[in-house]
Every structure is written in structure tokens, then in C-alpha cells.
LOVO-252621 format. One record per residue (C-alpha): residue in three letters; x, y, z; residue number from 1. Coordinates in steps of 0.25 Angstrom, whole numbers, plus 5000, padded with zeros to 4 digits. Example, Ala and Ser with C-alpha at 12.3 -4.5 7.8 and 13.67 -1.06 7.14 Angstrom:
@code ala px 5049 py 4982 pz 5031 pos 1
@code ser px 5055 py 4996 pz 5029 pos 2
! end
This chain:
@code met px 5121 py 4919 pz 4881 pos 1
@code ala px 5128 py 4931 pz 4877 pos 2
@code gly px 5120 py 4944 pz 4872 pos 3
@code thr px 5118 py 4942 pz 4858 pos 4
@code gly px 5108 py 4953 pz 4854 pos 5
@code asn px 5098 py 4963 pz 4859 pos 6
@code asp px 5085 py 4956 pz 4856 pos 7
@code leu px 5075 py 4948 pz 4864 pos 8
@code ser px 5070 py 4935 pz 4859 pos 9
@code ala px 5055 py 4932 pz 4857 pos 10
@code gly px 5056 py 4920 pz 4866 pos 11
@code leu px 5043 py 4921 pz 4873 pos 12
@code lys px 5032 py 4911 pz 4868 pos 13
@code ser px 5017 py 4915 pz 4868 pos 14
@code arg px 5014 py 4907 pz 4880 pos 15
@code his px 5025 py 4914 pz 4888 pos 16
@code val px 5019 py 4928 pz 4885 pos 17
@code thr px 5005 py 4923 pz 4887 pos 18
@code met px 5008 py 4918 pz 4901 pos 19
@code val px 5017 py 4929 pz 4905 pos 20
@code ser px 5005 py 4938 pz 4901 pos 21
@code ile px 4995 py 4930 pz 4909 pos 22
@code ala px 5002 py 4927 pz 4922 pos 23
@code gly px 5012 py 4940 pz 4921 pos 24
@code val px 5002 py 4947 pz 4930 pos 25
@code ile px 5002 py 4936 pz 4941 pos 26
@code gly px 5013 py 4939 pz 4951 pos 27
@code ala px 5016 py 4935 pz 4966 pos 28
@code gly px 5009 py 4948 pz 4969 pos 29
@code leu px 4995 py 4941 pz 4965 pos 30
@code phe px 4998 py 4929 pz 4974 pos 31
@code val px 5004 py 4936 pz 4986 pos 32
@code gly px 5004 py 4951 pz 4985 pos 33
@code ser px 4989 py 4952 pz 4982 pos 34
@code gly px 4987 py 4948 pz 4997 pos 35
@code thr px 4992 py 4962 pz 5001 pos 36
@code ala px 4982 py 4969 pz 4992 pos 37
@code ile px 4971 py 4961 pz 4997 pos 38
@code ser px 4975 py 4965 pz 5012 pos 39
@code lys px 4975 py 4980 pz 5008 pos 40
@code ala px 4962 py 4981 pz 5000 pos 41
@code gly px 4954 py 4969 pz 5004 pos 42
@code pro px 4944 py 4964 pz 4993 pos 43
@code gly px 4946 py 4978 pz 4987 pos 44
@code val px 4959 py 4973 pz 4982 pos 45
@code leu px 4951 py 4968 pz 4970 pos 46
@code ile px 4949 py 4982 pz 4966 pos 47
@code ala px 4964 py 4985 pz 4967 pos 48
@code tyr px 4968 py 4973 pz 4958 pos 49
@code ala px 4957 py 4976 pz 4948 pos 50
@code phe px 4962 py 4991 pz 4947 pos 51
@code ala px 4976 py 4987 pz 4946 pos 52
@code gly px 4973 py 4976 pz 4937 pos 53
@code ala px 4965 py 4985 pz 4928 pos 54
@code leu px 4977 py 4995 pz 4928 pos 55
@code val px 4986 py 4984 pz 4923 pos 56
@code val px 4976 py 4980 pz 4913 pos 57
@code leu px 4976 py 4994 pz 4907 pos 58
@code val px 4991 py 4995 pz 4908 pos 59
@code met px 4993 py 4982 pz 4901 pos 60
@code arg px 4984 py 4986 pz 4890 pos 61
@code met px 4992 py 4998 pz 4887 pos 62
@code leu px 5005 py 4991 pz 4888 pos 63
@code gly px 4999 py 4980 pz 4879 pos 64
@code glu px 4995 py 4990 pz 4868 pos 65
@code met px 5010 py 4996 pz 4867 pos 66
@code ala px 5016 py 4982 pz 4869 pos 67
@code ala px 5008 py 4975 pz 4858 pos 68
@code ala px 5011 py 4986 pz 4849 pos 69
@code asn px 5025 py 4986 pz 4851 pos 70
@code pro px 5030 py 4975 pz 4859 pos 71
@code asp px 5043 py 4978 pz 4867 pos 72
@code thr px 5050 py 4971 pz 4878 pos 73
@code gly px 5051 py 4985 pz 4884 pos 74
@code ser px 5037 py 4985 pz 4885 pos 75
@code phe px 5031 py 4998 pz 4892 pos 76
@code ser px 5046 py 5004 pz 4894 pos 77
@code thr px 5047 py 5004 pz 4879 pos 78
@code tyr px 5033 py 5010 pz 4877 pos 79
@code ala px 5037 py 5021 pz 4887 pos 80
@code asp px 5049 py 5024 pz 4879 pos 81
@code arg px 5041 py 5026 pz 4867 pos 82
@code ala px 5029 py 5033 pz 4873 pos 83
@code ile px 5035 py 5042 pz 4884 pos 84
@code gly px 5050 py 5042 pz 4881 pos 85
@code pro px 5063 py 5034 pz 4883 pos 86
@code trp px 5064 py 5039 pz 4898 pos 87
@code ala px 5050 py 5033 pz 4901 pos 88
@code gly px 5053 py 5020 pz 4894 pos 89
@code phe px 5067 py 5020 pz 4902 pos 90
@code thr px 5060 py 5023 pz 4916 pos 91
@code val px 5049 py 5013 pz 4915 pos 92
@code gly px 5058 py 5002 pz 4909 pos 93
@code trp px 5068 py 5003 pz 4921 pos 94
@code leu px 5057 py 5004 pz 4931 pos 95
@code tyr px 5051 py 4992 pz 4926 pos 96
@code trp px 5064 py 4984 pz 4925 pos 97
@code trp px 5067 py 4989 pz 4940 pos 98
@code phe px 5053 py 4984 pz 4944 pos 99
@code trp px 5055 py 4970 pz 4938 pos 100
@code val px 5070 py 4969 pz 4944 pos 101
@code leu px 5064 py 4972 pz 4958 pos 102
@code val px 5054 py 4961 pz 4956 pos 103
@code ile px 5065 py 4951 pz 4954 pos 104
@code pro px 5069 py 4951 pz 4969 pos 105
@code val px 5055 py 4952 pz 4974 pos 106
@code glu px 5050 py 4940 pz 4967 pos 107
@code ala px 5063 py 4932 pz 4969 pos 108
@code thr px 5062 py 4935 pz 4984 pos 109
@code ala px 5047 py 4931 pz 4984 pos 110
@code ala px 5051 py 4918 pz 4977 pos 111
@code ala px 5062 py 4916 pz 4987 pos 112
@code gly px 5053 py 4918 pz 4999 pos 113
@code ile px 5045 py 4906 pz 4994 pos 114
@code leu px 5057 py 4897 pz 4990 pos 115
@code glu px 5064 py 4900 pz 5004 pos 116
@code ser px 5051 py 4896 pz 5011 pos 117
@code trp px 5052 py 4883 pz 5004 pos 118
@code thr px 5067 py 4879 pz 5004 pos 119
@code gly px 5073 py 4888 pz 5015 pos 120
@code val px 5084 py 4893 pz 5006 pos 121
@code pro px 5086 py 4908 pz 5008 pos 122
@code lys px 5077 py 4918 pz 5001 pos 123
@code trp px 5088 py 4925 pz 4994 pos 124
@code val px 5094 py 4913 pz 4988 pos 125
@code trp px 5081 py 4909 pz 4982 pos 126
@code ala px 5078 py 4924 pz 4977 pos 127
@code leu px 5092 py 4924 pz 4970 pos 128
@code ala px 5089 py 4909 pz 4964 pos 129
@code val px 5075 py 4912 pz 4959 pos 130
@code thr px 5081 py 4925 pz 4952 pos 131
@code leu px 5092 py 4918 pz 4946 pos 132
@code ala px 5084 py 4907 pz 4941 pos 133
@code leu px 5074 py 4916 pz 4934 pos 134
@code thr px 5086 py 4925 pz 4928 pos 135
@code val px 5092 py 4913 pz 4922 pos 136
@code thr px 5079 py 4909 pz 4915 pos 137
@code asn px 5077 py 4923 pz 4910 pos 138
@code leu px 5091 py 4922 pz 4904 pos 139
@code phe px 5089 py 4911 pz 4895 pos 140
@code ser px 5078 py 4916 pz 4886 pos 141
@code val px 5065 py 4923 pz 4887 pos 142
@code ala px 5058 py 4910 pz 4884 pos 143
@code asn px 5063 py 4906 pz 4898 pos 144
@code tyr px 5056 py 4917 pz 4904 pos 145
@code gly px 5044 py 4915 pz 4896 pos 146
@code glu px 5043 py 4900 pz 4900 pos 147
@code phe px 5046 py 4902 pz 4915 pos 148
@code glu px 5035 py 4913 pz 4915 pos 149
@code phe px 5025 py 4904 pz 4907 pos 150
@code trp px 5026 py 4894 pz 4918 pos 151
@code phe px 5026 py 4904 pz 4930 pos 152
@code ala px 5014 py 4911 pz 4924 pos 153
@code leu px 5006 py 4898 pz 4921 pos 154
@code leu px 5008 py 4894 pz 4936 pos 155
@code lys px 5003 py 4908 pz 4941 pos 156
@code val px 4991 py 4907 pz 4932 pos 157
@code val px 4988 py 4892 pz 4936 pos 158
@code ala px 4989 py 4897 pz 4951 pos 159
@code ile px 4980 py 4909 pz 4949 pos 160
@code ile px 4970 py 4900 pz 4942 pos 161
@code gly px 4971 py 4890 pz 4953 pos 162
@code phe px 4969 py 4900 pz 4964 pos 163
@code ile px 4957 py 4906 pz 4957 pos 164
@code thr px 4951 py 4893 pz 4955 pos 165
@code val px 4952 py 4889 pz 4970 pos 166
@code gly px 4947 py 4904 pz 4974 pos 167
@code val px 4935 py 4902 pz 4965 pos 168
@code leu px 4932 py 4888 pz 4972 pos 169
@code ala px 4933 py 4895 pz 4985 pos 170
@code val px 4924 py 4906 pz 4982 pos 171
@code leu px 4914 py 4895 pz 4977 pos 172
@code gly px 4915 py 4888 pz 4991 pos 173
@code val px 4923 py 4876 pz 4987 pos 174
@code phe px 4933 py 4879 pz 4999 pos 175
@code gly px 4921 py 4881 pz 5009 pos 176
@code asp px 4912 py 4893 pz 5012 pos 177
@code thr px 4923 py 4900 pz 5019 pos 178
@code his px 4929 py 4905 pz 5007 pos 179
@code ser px 4917 py 4905 pz 4997 pos 180
@code gly px 4911 py 4918 pz 4991 pos 181
@code val px 4917 py 4931 pz 4990 pos 182
@code ala px 4913 py 4937 pz 5004 pos 183
@code his px 4927 py 4941 pz 5007 pos 184
@code leu px 4926 py 4952 pz 4997 pos 185
@code trp px 4918 py 4960 pz 5007 pos 186
@code asp px 4916 py 4953 pz 5020 pos 187
@code thr px 4929 py 4958 pz 5027 pos 188
@code gly px 4928 py 4973 pz 5027 pos 189
@code gly px 4921 py 4975 pz 5014 pos 190
@code phe px 4927 py 4975 pz 5000 pos 191
@code leu px 4936 py 4987 pz 5003 pos 192
@code pro px 4940 py 4985 pz 5018 pos 193
@code asn px 4951 py 4995 pz 5017 pos 194
@code gly px 4945 py 5005 pz 5008 pos 195
@code phe px 4948 py 5008 pz 4994 pos 196
@code gly px 4961 py 5014 pz 4998 pos 197
@code ala px 4966 py 5000 pz 5001 pos 198
@code val px 4962 py 4996 pz 4987 pos 199
@code ala px 4970 py 5007 pz 4981 pos 200
@code ala px 4982 py 5002 pz 4990 pos 201
@code ala px 4980 py 4988 pz 4985 pos 202
@code val px 4981 py 4993 pz 4970 pos 203
@code leu px 4995 py 4996 pz 4972 pos 204
@code val px 4998 py 4982 pz 4977 pos 205
@code thr px 4990 py 4976 pz 4966 pos 206
@code met px 4996 py 4984 pz 4955 pos 207
@code phe px 5010 py 4978 pz 4956 pos 208
@code ser px 5004 py 4964 pz 4956 pos 209
@code phe px 5001 py 4967 pz 4941 pos 210
@code met px 5015 py 4971 pz 4937 pos 211
@code gly px 5020 py 4961 pz 4927 pos 212
@code thr px 5008 py 4961 pz 4918 pos 213
@code glu px 5016 py 4970 pz 4908 pos 214
@code ile px 5028 py 4959 pz 4906 pos 215
@code val px 5020 py 4952 pz 4895 pos 216
@code thr px 5022 py 4965 pz 4886 pos 217
@code ile px 5038 py 4963 pz 4889 pos 218
@code ala px 5038 py 4948 pz 4887 pos 219
@code ala px 5029 py 4948 pz 4874 pos 220
@code ala px 5040 py 4956 pz 4867 pos 221
@code glu px 5048 py 4943 pz 4868 pos 222
@code ser px 5038 py 4935 pz 4861 pos 223
@code asp px 5032 py 4933 pz 4847 pos 224
@code his px 5021 py 4941 pz 4843 pos 225
@code pro px 5022 py 4951 pz 4856 pos 226
@code asp px 5010 py 4960 pz 4852 pos 227
@code glu px 5000 py 4948 pz 4852 pos 228
@code lys px 5005 py 4943 pz 4866 pos 229
@code ile px 5005 py 4957 pz 4872 pos 230
@code gly px 4990 py 4959 pz 4866 pos 231
@code lys px 4986 py 4946 pz 4873 pos 232
@code ala px 4992 py 4949 pz 4886 pos 233
@code thr px 4987 py 4963 pz 4888 pos 234
@code arg px 4973 py 4958 pz 4884 pos 235
@code ser px 4973 py 4947 pz 4894 pos 236
@code val px 4978 py 4956 pz 4906 pos 237
@code ile px 4964 py 4958 pz 4911 pos 238
@code trp px 4960 py 4944 pz 4913 pos 239
@code arg px 4973 py 4941 pz 4919 pos 240
@code ile px 4972 py 4951 pz 4930 pos 241
@code gly px 4957 py 4948 pz 4932 pos 242
@code ile px 4960 py 4933 pz 4934 pos 243
@code phe px 4973 py 4933 pz 4941 pos 244
@code tyr px 4972 py 4944 pz 4950 pos 245
@code leu px 4957 py 4949 pz 4952 pos 246
@code ala px 4951 py 4935 pz 4952 pos 247
@code ser px 4962 py 4929 pz 4961 pos 248
@code ile px 4962 py 4941 pz 4971 pos 249
@code leu px 4947 py 4940 pz 4971 pos 250
@code leu px 4947 py 4926 pz 4976 pos 251
@code val px 4958 py 4929 pz 4986 pos 252
@code val px 4949 py 4940 pz 4992 pos 253
@code val px 4936 py 4932 pz 4993 pos 254
@code ile px 4944 py 4920 pz 4999 pos 255
@code val px 4952 py 4927 pz 5009 pos 256
@code pro px 4948 py 4939 pz 5018 pos 257
@code trp px 4956 py 4951 pz 5013 pos 258
@code asn px 4961 py 4954 pz 5028 pos 259
@code glu px 4967 py 4940 pz 5029 pos 260
@code pro px 4981 py 4944 pz 5035 pos 261
@code arg px 4989 py 4934 pz 5027 pos 262
@code leu px 4985 py 4939 pz 5014 pos 263
@code ala px 4996 py 4949 pz 5013 pos 264
@code ala px 5006 py 4940 pz 5019 pos 265
@code asp px 5004 py 4927 pz 5013 pos 266
@code gly px 4997 py 4931 pz 5000 pos 267
@code ser px 4983 py 4931 pz 4995 pos 268
@code tyr px 4983 py 4918 pz 4987 pos 269
@code gln px 4989 py 4910 pz 4998 pos 270
@code val px 4980 py 4915 pz 5009 pos 271
@code ala px 4967 py 4912 pz 5000 pos 272
@code leu px 4972 py 4898 pz 4997 pos 273
@code glu px 4975 py 4895 pz 5011 pos 274
@code ala px 4961 py 4900 pz 5015 pos 275
@code leu px 4955 py 4890 pz 5006 pos 276
@code gly px 4963 py 4879 pz 5012 pos 277
@code val px 4971 py 4876 pz 4999 pos 278
@code pro px 4983 py 4866 pz 5003 pos 279
@code gly px 4996 py 4872 pz 5002 pos 280
@code ala px 4992 py 4886 pz 4998 pos 281
@code lys px 5005 py 4892 pz 5003 pos 282
@code leu px 5013 py 4883 pz 4994 pos 283
@code ile px 5004 py 4885 pz 4982 pos 284
@code val px 5004 py 4900 pz 4984 pos 285
@code asp px 5020 py 4900 pz 4986 pos 286
@code leu px 5022 py 4892 pz 4973 pos 287
@code val px 5013 py 4901 pz 4965 pos 288
@code val px 5020 py 4913 pz 4971 pos 289
@code leu px 5033 py 4907 pz 4967 pos 290
@code val px 5029 py 4905 pz 4953 pos 291
@code ala px 5024 py 4919 pz 4953 pos 292
@code val px 5036 py 4925 pz 4959 pos 293
@code ala px 5045 py 4917 pz 4949 pos 294
@code ser px 5037 py 4922 pz 4938 pos 295
@code cys px 5038 py 4936 pz 4942 pos 296
@code leu px 5053 py 4936 pz 4944 pos 297
@code asn px 5054 py 4929 pz 4930 pos 298
@code ser px 5046 py 4941 pz 4924 pos 299
@code ala px 5054 py 4951 pz 4932 pos 300
@code leu px 5067 py 4946 pz 4926 pos 301
@code tyr px 5062 py 4945 pz 4912 pos 302
@code thr px 5055 py 4959 pz 4912 pos 303
@code ala px 5066 py 4966 pz 4919 pos 304
@code ser px 5076 py 4961 pz 4909 pos 305
@code arg px 5067 py 4964 pz 4897 pos 306
@code met px 5064 py 4978 pz 4901 pos 307
@code ile px 5079 py 4982 pz 4904 pos 308
@code phe px 5082 py 4975 pz 4890 pos 309
@code ser px 5071 py 4984 pz 4884 pos 310
@code leu px 5077 py 4997 pz 4891 pos 311
@code gly px 5091 py 4992 pz 4885 pos 312
@code lys px 5086 py 4991 pz 4871 pos 313
@code arg px 5081 py 5006 pz 4873 pos 314
@code ser px 5094 py 5010 pz 4878 pos 315
@code gln px 5088 py 5013 pz 4892 pos 316
@code ala px 5097 py 5002 pz 4898 pos 317
@code pro px 5111 py 4997 pz 4896 pos 318
@code ala px 5112 py 4991 pz 4882 pos 319
@code ile px 5118 py 4977 pz 4888 pos 320
@code val px 5104 py 4973 pz 4893 pos 321
@code thr px 5099 py 4972 pz 4879 pos 322
@code gln px 5109 py 4961 pz 4876 pos 323
@code thr px 5101 py 4948 pz 4873 pos 324
@code thr px 5106 py 4933 pz 4873 pos 325
@code ser px 5105 py 4924 pz 4861 pos 326
@code arg px 5090 py 4920 pz 4866 pos 327
@code gly px 5086 py 4935 pz 4867 pos 328
@code val px 5087 py 4936 pz 4882 pos 329
@code pro px 5092 py 4950 pz 4887 pos 330
@code arg px 5102 py 4943 pz 4897 pos 331
@code val px 5109 py 4956 pz 4902 pos 332
@code ala px 5095 py 4962 pz 4905 pos 333
@code val px 5090 py 4949 pz 4913 pos 334
@code leu px 5103 py 4949 pz 4921 pos 335
@code ala px 5103 py 4964 pz 4924 pos 336
@code ser px 5089 py 4963 pz 4929 pos 337
@code thr px 5092 py 4951 pz 4937 pos 338
@code ala px 5104 py 4957 pz 4943 pos 339
@code val px 5096 py 4969 pz 4949 pos 340
@code gly px 5086 py 4959 pz 4953 pos 341
@code phe px 5097 py 4950 pz 4961 pos 342
@code ile px 5101 py 4963 pz 4967 pos 343
@code ala px 5088 py 4967 pz 4972 pos 344
@code val px 5086 py 4952 pz 4977 pos 345
@code ile px 5098 py 4954 pz 4985 pos 346
@code ser px 5095 py 4967 pz 4991 pos 347
@code asn px 5081 py 4961 pz 4995 pos 348
@code tyr px 5088 py 4952 pz 5005 pos 349
@code leu px 5099 py 4962 pz 5009 pos 350
@code phe px 5090 py 4974 pz 5011 pos 351
@code pro px 5076 py 4970 pz 5010 pos 352
@code asp px 5069 py 4982 pz 5016 pos 353
@code asp px 5079 py 4992 pz 5012 pos 354
@code val px 5085 py 4991 pz 4997 pos 355
@code phe px 5075 py 4981 pz 4992 pos 356
@code gly px 5063 py 4988 pz 4998 pos 357
@code val px 5067 py 5001 pz 4991 pos 358
@code leu px 5070 py 4994 pz 4978 pos 359
@code leu px 5057 py 4987 pz 4978 pos 360
@code ala px 5049 py 5001 pz 4981 pos 361
@code thr px 5056 py 5006 pz 4968 pos 362
@code ser px 5047 py 4997 pz 4960 pos 363
@code gly px 5035 py 4999 pz 4968 pos 364
@code ala px 5027 py 5008 pz 4957 pos 365
@code val px 5034 py 5004 pz 4944 pos 366
@code ala px 5022 py 4996 pz 4940 pos 367
@code leu px 5013 py 5009 pz 4940 pos 368
@code leu px 5024 py 5017 pz 4933 pos 369
@code val px 5025 py 5006 pz 4922 pos 370
@code tyr px 5010 py 5006 pz 4920 pos 371
@code phe px 5010 py 5022 pz 4920 pos 372
@code val px 5021 py 5022 pz 4909 pos 373
@code ile px 5013 py 5011 pz 4901 pos 374
@code ala px 5000 py 5020 pz 4901 pos 375
@code ile px 5008 py 5033 pz 4897 pos 376
@code ser px 5015 py 5025 pz 4886 pos 377
@code gln px 5002 py 5019 pz 4880 pos 378
@code leu px 4996 py 5033 pz 4880 pos 379
@code arg px 5008 py 5038 pz 4872 pos 380
@code leu px 5010 py 5026 pz 4863 pos 381
@code arg px 4995 py 5022 pz 4859 pos 382
@code ala px 4995 py 5034 pz 4849 pos 383
@code lys px 5008 py 5031 pz 4843 pos 384
@code leu px 5004 py 5016 pz 4841 pos 385
@code glu px 4991 py 5020 pz 4834 pos 386
@code asp px 4998 py 5031 pz 4825 pos 387
@code ser px 5009 py 5021 pz 4821 pos 388
@code gly px 4999 py 5010 pz 4817 pos 389
@code thr px 5005 py 5000 pz 4827 pos 390
@code pro px 4996 py 4988 pz 4829 pos 391
@code met px 4990 py 4988 pz 4843 pos 392
@code pro px 4985 py 4974 pz 4847 pos 393
@code val px 4982 py 4980 pz 4860 pos 394
@code arg px 4975 py 4993 pz 4863 pos 395
@code met px 4973 py 5000 pz 4876 pos 396
@code trp px 4958 py 5001 pz 4880 pos 397
@code ala px 4951 py 5014 pz 4880 pos 398
@code tyr px 4964 py 5022 pz 4876 pos 399
@code pro px 4968 py 5032 pz 4882 pos 400
@code tyr px 4958 py 5033 pz 4894 pos 401
@code leu px 4962 py 5020 pz 4901 pos 402
@code thr px 4977 py 5023 pz 4898 pos 403
@code trp px 4975 py 5037 pz 4905 pos 404
@code ala px 4968 py 5030 pz 4916 pos 405
@code val px 4980 py 5022 pz 4919 pos 406
@code val px 4989 py 5034 pz 4918 pos 407
@code val px 4980 py 5041 pz 4929 pos 408
@code val px 4979 py 5029 pz 4938 pos 409
@code ile px 4993 py 5025 pz 4939 pos 410
@code pro px 4998 py 5039 pz 4944 pos 411
@code ala px 4987 py 5038 pz 4955 pos 412
@code leu px 4992 py 5025 pz 4959 pos 413
@code leu px 5006 py 5030 pz 4961 pos 414
@code ile px 5000 py 5042 pz 4969 pos 415
@code tyr px 4992 py 5033 pz 4977 pos 416
@code met px 5005 py 5025 pz 4980 pos 417
@code val px 5011 py 5037 pz 4986 pos 418
@code thr px 5000 py 5039 pz 4996 pos 419
@code gln px 5002 py 5025 pz 5001 pos 420
@code ser px 5013 py 5023 pz 5012 pos 421
@code asp px 5017 py 5009 pz 5008 pos 422
@code gln px 5019 py 5013 pz 4993 pos 423
@code arg px 5027 py 5026 pz 4995 pos 424
@code leu px 5040 py 5019 pz 4994 pos 425
@code asn px 5036 py 5012 pz 4982 pos 426
@code ile px 5032 py 5024 pz 4974 pos 427
@code gly px 5043 py 5033 pz 4979 pos 428
@code ala px 5054 py 5023 pz 4976 pos 429
@code thr px 5048 py 5020 pz 4963 pos 430
@code ala px 5047 py 5035 pz 4960 pos 431
@code val px 5062 py 5037 pz 4963 pos 432
@code ile px 5067 py 5026 pz 4954 pos 433
@code ala px 5057 py 5030 pz 4943 pos 434
@code ile px 5062 py 5044 pz 4943 pos 435
@code ala px 5076 py 5040 pz 4944 pos 436
@code ile px 5075 py 5030 pz 4931 pos 437
@code thr px 5066 py 5041 pz 4924 pos 438
@code ile px 5078 py 5051 pz 4926 pos 439
@code ile px 5088 py 5041 pz 4921 pos 440
@code gly px 5079 py 5038 pz 4909 pos 441
@code ile px 5078 py 5053 pz 4906 pos 442
@code ile px 5093 py 5055 pz 4906 pos 443
@code thr px 5096 py 5042 pz 4899 pos 444
@code thr px 5086 py 5046 pz 4888 pos 445
@code arg px 5091 py 5060 pz 4886 pos 446
@code lys px 5105 py 5055 pz 4885 pos 447
@code arg px 5101 py 5044 pz 4875 pos 448
@code ala px 5094 py 5056 pz 4867 pos 449
@code gln px 5106 py 5065 pz 4868 pos 450
@code val px 5116 py 5054 pz 4863 pos 451
@code ser px 5106 py 5050 pz 4852 pos 452
@code asn px 5105 py 5065 pz 4848 pos 453
@code arg px 5120 py 5066 pz 4847 pos 454
@code val px 5121 py 5054 pz 4838 pos 455
@code thr px 5111 py 5059 pz 4830 pos 456
@code ala px 5117 py 5073 pz 4828 pos 457
@code gly px 5131 py 5066 pz 4826 pos 458
@code ser px 5125 py 5058 pz 4814 pos 459
@code ser px 5118 py 5070 pz 4808 pos 460
@code tyr px 5131 py 5077 pz 4809 pos 461
@code glu px 5139 py 5067 pz 4802 pos 462
! end
């Protein structure tokens, strides 16, 4: 499988892209992490999810507008390059790559924890085994990624629909009067038991659960008719967030009192199912979480490799990462991303509270920075798209007002993070690495411009 070119294949089928778009928003954070958000804000967590979901819907609409008009595997990094400048595309591209590289050890460790409890085999063995297995599948062809993600996504969707069905039956009294009705929305300290400040804090937890919705704009670039698929995906994001997040979290809140101590520790879905007396609730949730984790790890490997590939195509990463196999797979990009992921996995076990904790903090605010860059890019590119007469299958609603609303809200959230003691390390570490990458990007861009000017001047002289 030697490198034979520099082009990706269009190996993703329509059903692959469709399922990636439908279930890309469903991660382990929904099944487990939502319990922490509920414990913080009580029933008011619904406001947090609605707010975060609305922000993501707007960002996806903006990204969809740009991606449907000009599909590119570099997605928002490429658009930032065109709209703001090469240094911006460089910065957001490398930050995004770094985010997904760090997702690899996080998800591998989560999967390993479940597998260790089943088999007794040490966690580090499972973490490396799972990462290696999914790396191999990503090396064969993009269709392998699509096929694995199709089935992972389908299982996640079935699990969510199954939970919602059980939850609705519980509210209707099928499981007895104890869990019928929606009284838990206000009967334990009210709808906002910890005040509105707790809802704002929960927004920060819920926001990062949505990271991954944008992957479809990257994946669609490796399929036929990407503009159509991106358009469908961005139009459906509202009902996806509404059903998968808001409906399921609402059911958790009405089934289980928000102050149940086990919510944050065991996860909202497990606690809710156990409260209803569902047999094997822990095993069911463990299986679903394992699938969700494998899906996220699979996507992390894919997304990181495609982003660094795109950076290489724009001369913002070593040229070797643009080499592709005969099947159009960026093998070096996959291996480079996996190598860093392996190092992070090892550091997690050698220095869990030191090195890995700091590394993880550096990606704590990347999602908000990415969303901010998308908004700025859309503001600047919209006029260029209209002036050039480029077809726009997707258009941002109420442009430019809603775009400006996002531009204002995201810095406000970042400032709010600074005021929260449990978020200061995240915002500080992310700021440090973002500034460092920006400086490198500016220097690199200037050097490239100087070399280009010298070449141009030399050509003119000749």
C-alpha cells in the first residue's frame, strides 16, 4: 500500500454520510456526561441543552452554507484560510486536529474501562488494542470508516429510540404511579433549584457534548454529490438535537429526581433505567456506551487524519501527510494522528493527573473557538459567494443578524469560563496553545509569502 498519489477517494456511500449526519451528534457524553449537567442545574438543564443546541444549529447552518457551496475535506479550516487569512486556517486546523487527537486516548480509556470490568484484562491493554483495531480499519479505505460508522450510528439511534419509548411509557404510568407524570420538573426545589447561574455553568458541560456535528461536512467531501448531502445534513440538525438530546434528557429528568447522587457517577441513562426496574440496565448501558465510544474513537481517527491531510495540501503541514494509497487513504496522516494518540494513551496511564490532565485541558475550549471562527468566516465569505454567483444550496437564516448573535455569544461564554474555578485551567491551557499555534501560523505564512515573492521576482527578472 505505498503512497500512490495525493487525492482522497469518493468512497463514502450515501447511506454512510446520512448515518454519520444523523448520529454524529450522539456521543458518550449524552449517555454518561449528561448526568453531571443534570446534577449541576436540576431540571433547568433543559434550558442549557436548548441554548447549546440552538447555538450548534446556527453554527451548522453557517458551516453548511459554506460547505455546500464549496465542499472540502478541510471544511471550516479551509474557509477560515479564504475568509480571514492563511494564519487563521492554520490555527483552527491544527487546534481541531489536536482536539481529536486527544479524543483518541479519552475514548480508548473509556472503552477499556468497560472491557476491563468484563474480562479482567488490564485497562491499558484494552486501550491500545481498541485504538490499534480502529486504526487498521481506517488504513484500508474510507469505505471501511463509513461502514463501521454506519453500524455504530445505527445502534446508537436504536438505543436512543428504545430509551425514549421506555421513558414515554413510564410517564404514561405503564411502570406504575411512582414514575408517571412530570412532577419531578418542579417538585424537588423547583425548576431552577440552584439558580440560573447553575444553568449557565451547565451550558459549558453540554456544549462539548455536541462537538462532532461538523464531521459530516468533512466526510461528505469524500462522497458523490457532497453539496446535496451537506444540505440534507444541515437541514436535519434541528430535529436530531431535539429528539436525541432534548427529548431524552427531558425523560431522564421526569423519571429521576435531579438530586439523585448516582446521576453524576453512574450516568443518567443507567440510573433512569434502573429506577424503572429494567433488567440488566447496567449491561445495556455499558454496551451502548461502548458502541458510542468506539464510534467516537473511529470518527476521531478519521477526522484528525483528514484535517492534517487538508493542512498538508495547503502547505501548512509536512507534505508527506498528503500521500495517499491506491485506495485514496491518507495513510501517513492516519498513522501520524494515531501515533500522537498512542503517546497520549500511554501518558494517561503513566502520569494521569499530571501530563495527561494538562494535555486534556488544552482542548477544553477548542469547540467554542472553532464555532467562533466558523461564524467570522461565514460573515466574510457570504458576500464573496453572492458576488461570484456560486450556487448556494444552503443559506444562513436571517443573515447577518443571527451570525452576529453567535459572534457575540461565544466570547461571552469564554469570559464566563474564566469566572468559573473549575474551567480556568481549560480556558488558560487552551489560550496558551492557541496563541502558540497562531504565532507559528503567522511566522509560517510570512515565510511562505517571502519565498513566493522571491520566486515571482526571479521569474520576472528572467
